[in-house]
Residue, then its C-alpha position, 0 to 999 in steps of 0.5 A: m500500500k502506498i501511503l500519503e502519511t501527512s494527515d494535515w497536508k491541506y493546511r501545510i502545502a500553502f507554505d511547505n514546499i516539501t509537503y507540496k512536492n510529496v503530495k504532487r508526487y503521490s497524486l501521480m500514482l492515482n488514476t485520471y479520475e481520482r487525480e482530477i479530484m485531488d488536483e482540485q484540492i491541491n490547487f485550492f489549498r496551495k493558493h489559499f491560506s489563513i493568517c493562523q497558517v502564516m503564524d504557524h509557519f512563521k514560528k518555525l523560521k529560525t533566522k531573521t533572513d528566513r523570516e524576511t524572505f517569508i514575509k516578502a513571499v506572503l505579501k506577494r500572495q496576500d490576495g489568497i488569504y481567507y476572509l476573517p469575520l469581524q468577530l475574531k478581529s480583537y482575538m487576532l490583534k491580541k495574538i499579534r501583539t503578544e506573540f509577534k510583537d517585533y513583526s506586528q506591522f506585517f501581521e496587522l497588514l495581513l489582518n486588515k487584508a483578511l478582514n476586507q477579503s472578498k466574502t464569496n464562499i470559495v469553500r462551497i465552490l471547492y466542495k461542489n467541485v470535489l463531490k460533483d454530482y454527489f454534492a446536491p443529494s449530500f446537501r439535501l440530506v444536510c437540509k433534512y437533518r437540520k430540521q429535526q428536533e434535538i432530544p434532551v440527553i441525561q448526562k453525568m459529569l465524570k471525574p478526571e481520574a475516571y476518564l482512563n478506566t471508563a474508556r478502557s471499560l468501554i473499549h473492552d465491551l465494544q469488542f464483545d458487542y454482538k449487535l454492533s459487530q453484525v453491523f460493522g464487523r467485530s472490533s479487534i482493538r483491546k482495552s490495553v491500547p495506549i491512551s492519553i488525556v488532552d486538556d482541550y475541546g474536541y472530539g478526541e483523536w486516533i493515531s493509527k500505526n497503519v499510516s504512521y511510524n507510531n503506535n496506535r494511540f487514542f487521545i481523549y479530549s477532556n473538554h477542560n475537565k467537563l467530560t460526561d459519561v455519554a460524551l466519553k462513550h460517543m468519543v470511543y465510538f467516534n475514534v476507536y470503534p466503529g470509527y477511526g481506529y476500526f476504519y484504519n484497521t479494516v481499510a489500511s491494514d494490508v501493506t501488501k496491497n497495490t493501492c493508495f491511501d491518502n491519510g489527509a483525505s478528510l472527507i472520507i476519513n472524518g466522514w466515516a468517523m461521524y457516520a460510525m458514531c451516528r449509525n451505531g444505534g440511533t442514540a439521542y446524543s448522536q442524533n443531536f450531534l448530527i442535527e447540530g453538525s447539519n445546522i452549522a454546515w448549512m450555515l457555513f455553506n451560505k454563499n456570503l461568508e459574512k452572513a455564514y460566520e455571523s449566523v454560526y457565531v450566534y448559533l454557537l453562543g446559544k449553545y456553548p460558553k464563549s471560549k468554546a464558541m471562539d475555538y470553533m469559530l477559529d477552526y471554521t475560519q482558519k481551517p476552512g473545510h475541516y469541520l465541513s469534512y465530518v458532516m459532508g463526509e457523513v452524508a456523502i457516505e450515505v449517498a454513496m451507499s444509496k447509489g449501490f456502492a454498498s448495502t451495509p457498513i461492513e460491505f462499504l469498508e470491504n469495497l473501500s479496501q479494494v480501491n484507492v482511498g481518498d476524497y473520491i467519494c463521488l466515484y464510489n458507485p457501481k457505474k463509475q467503478r465499471k467506467i474507471g475499470r474499462n477506461v484505465i487498465t491499471s486502475k484499482v476498482v471494486e472487483k465485483f462491480y468490474k466483473 
């Protein structure tokens, strides 16, 4: 298996030339249909960047000469900076004046450019170009889910010292969950898997040994020690089984296969994690998660970014503390498309299955293990698999569709 290991390449290639060359080299191993979709993403993320991406890269530069060269390069490309909503202006100004005091003039110039950037929603255009004829039915599902009513969920706050043992107990129980194994296949992930607790907001993280030089590791995000029993249970669903961990173990475990695996394919990978969590038994928590995600995605797809971000910010403040709302806003504006990959990936997987790519989640992963894995979800249906098989002799297609 040929693996593109860099999971965040979309947010690195704007300034990291080594990553850019690796991604371009990887794309040459794909068939023409897949390469067209990947080139769409490469060209987009190479051209467009956020002010936080500039800051992150700037911090890595060690000499004054390197910093000055970088500043000149960014200023030549400043038209490619993402639009920044007014709600984040004071946050960015504070960050500039505390972390980049000696270069505040440069960063304040970028900030002003971002605040006055075009409000056209270029990420919406990107998603339409990547999902192609899957975009419309996927967006219809988003519209459908956002209209559903959230259900009250009774949750119990966990003590921080209980996070580790509770997570291990849940992972152990999932190994012997007959009902889930009938839907997704049996989990082989043991409760002894390395686990780390991270004091941050989020849904957790899974690092897979199959696509990195590390061991498997599950990162629990404590949400600043406000993690509940229900939230942790679904974090395990999301990251361990039947989410990320199970996905990597099923799709990317056989290194002898002559297929390609893009570890930065956020649509299919993040989409699967959300699909797996939301389809594991129809819990109220997972239903609410999908409803909230669909509401936010619907707003983020507004053609006018100013209106999109204003609507999302008001929505978040109605549900979360301001600090958490700000964290989410930073993700939406500084890593455009990242949050959307969970929601749009989930609904696009539903669309692919409705088009006949698979009738069950088990079959979906089995078919996925036979093809190049990337954000090519629009190619995952029998008709297109047969077309690719006929037109590209060396292509990897699902065997039963090509017979």
